[in-house]
C-alpha positions, 0 to 999 in steps of 0.5 A: 465118795464111793463112785457109782460110775466107774470109768473104763481103764482107757479113760482113766489113763487121761489122768496119767502123770508121766511125760509121754503117754503109753502107747495103749492110751486113748481117749474115749467117751465110755463109762460103766457102773461099778454096781450091777444095777442102777438107773439108766439115764439117756440125754437129750431134749428139745432145748439141747437138740442140734439143728437138722443139719447136724443131726447125729447118725441114727444108723451104726454098727455095734461091736461087742463081746459075748462068751469071748466071741466078737459080734456085730449088730446094726441099729437098723435091725437084723441078727447079730453076726459072728465075726471072730471066735475067742477074740482078743484085741485092743484099740479097735477101729473100723475103716473100710471093710475091715477092723484094725486093732492091736492084740493087747496093750503091749503089742507092736503088731497091727492086725486086720480083720475082715468085716465082710467075710465071717470066715476070714482070719486076722492078718498082720497088716503091719507085717515087717514093722513094729507099730507103736501107734495107729489111727484110721480116718475114712478109708486110710490107715495111719501108723508109726513104727518104732524107727519113726516112719509114719505111714498112710495106707488105703484100706484096699492095700494088702499091707501097711508098707504098700502105702506111702511114707509121710515122713521118716523123722517122727519121734518114736518116743512120743508117737502121738499124732492127729489128722486135721483137714489134709494135714497130720500133726505129729512129734518129729525130731528136728535136726535129728535130736530135738523133739518138735510138734510138726505137721505135713500133708497127709499125702506126704508131699510138701515140706514139714511145718515146724510148729512148737518145740516140745511134744503133743503127749496124746492126740487128745491134746489137739482140739478143733473148732470151726476154724482153729486148731488148738494144741496143748504142747509139753515143752519139756517132754524129756524131763521126767519130773512130776510137777513142772510148768511146761504146758503151753497152749498153741492156736493155729488155722485149722487148714494149717499155718502159723501157730501162736503161743497163748500162754508162753509167759505163763506155762501151766504145770503138767499135773494141772493139765493132766488132771483136767480136760477140754470144754469147747473154747476152754481147757480146764486145769487144777492149779496146785493139785497133788497126788494122794498116798495111792499115787492118784490125783487128790482133787481136794487139793488145788483149785480149778481154772480154765484157759481160754483157747481164743485168748489165752486168758486164765480164769479161776472157776472153783476153790477146789479141784475140778474133776470133769467139765462140760459145756452148757449152752454158749457161755456156761460151763458145768463141772463137778468137784471132789466133794461130789457137788456140781456147779454151772458157771457163766463167763463173760469177758474172761470173768465168772459172772454167775455161779449156780450150785446144782441141787444134786449130791454125789456127782461122779461125772458131767458129760457132753454128747456131741455131733460134729463138734457141736454139743447135743446134750449135757448130762450129770451122772450122780449116785442116785441116777443121771440127769439132763441139764437144761441149758436155758433154765439150768435145771435138772431132769432125772431120766428114768429107764431100766436097770443096766450095768454097762453103757457106752455112747459115741460122738456123732451117733444118736442115742446110748447103748447099754447092757441091760442087767434086768434082761439077762445082760442083753444089749439095748439102744435108747434114744436121747429123750429116754422115750424109746428103747430097742433090744439089739441082741438075744444073747448076753453081752460082756463088753461093748468094744466099738460103735461105728456110724454107718 
């Protein structure tokens, strides 16, 4: 099937087969059309809308590239602001009054750019250190250097080393980490030689909690719900084997505590996990999946399963591989397969009680828009357009909009942002009901690099 939807490179990297992800790898809800024109479809309906308390932010800043220059524009109106001419950068993250980023995917220099001073030049925030991974949360920057020191620094600091050292025992060969509540989960060297998933308070105080032998390959493999943290741990990270039963799902309290291995006696094949993904309450994987002649996953091979994050119970969903999976309501899951078909299955007590094939062909992706972890909408993207899936009736509503060639959405931010091919490549925002669109720029936009809620 010729995919009309083409994932951005960083999203495709979720399918990596190596043990230990590359430094530049990250998870993002981004997609773009391979064709220059298609129907834009927004998501959302009364049936899928969140409660008032969980409403997504209506205000956000959109950072975009136009003629190689970096600009910012707000959803609440106003002219675009030029931030930097001839901009190059990867992994952009906004925090405080700054944007933090790496020059390119091979860089070890953590740069910072002021978002309030349009004349400011980028500074080396990680000065003196080779940074192999970083993240931001609130007004704090977290970063790991190549010697295994994990830092936390306020955005008010001049440089990273003005902050604190959370730990000096992180494993630089597996630099992933995840901040949850007041703890940071990272890969550490126990006794200086064995890789373990560990955690420590984000202020650096207290002792290290040793969670599981192995590594968190990427922060994507850490997932939370209202009370629990789930970690998909690679128990054999040093073994460079394409197919190995080594992935174990752990569960522990969200605020920290004792971890429980849910499938310790039945670890899952690494390729099966890397070819799958989370749906709230489950992790989907493809048992027996193989690589094709190009070294990509062949989703016609293998069979689709899910493991319950609550019980560890494994349930078969489909006779062939599952490409993507999303939540529908409280007890159903939508997915698409290698043949371009889409299905909704209902589960109860660890068993599939109902399967419905959706009346649509050539499906490329199924996605959830979320807010604070709660699903706002379930969308199905196909060759002839995109659709909203009603969670009650399991029927599809085609959302017709304008021609577009690039679209992006962000958790916790309302609506969809797209580059309108029918209007000279200008940036637009559309609400999730598909009833309102707003032009945000007057100039042509080549890429949307970051959406940050206000």
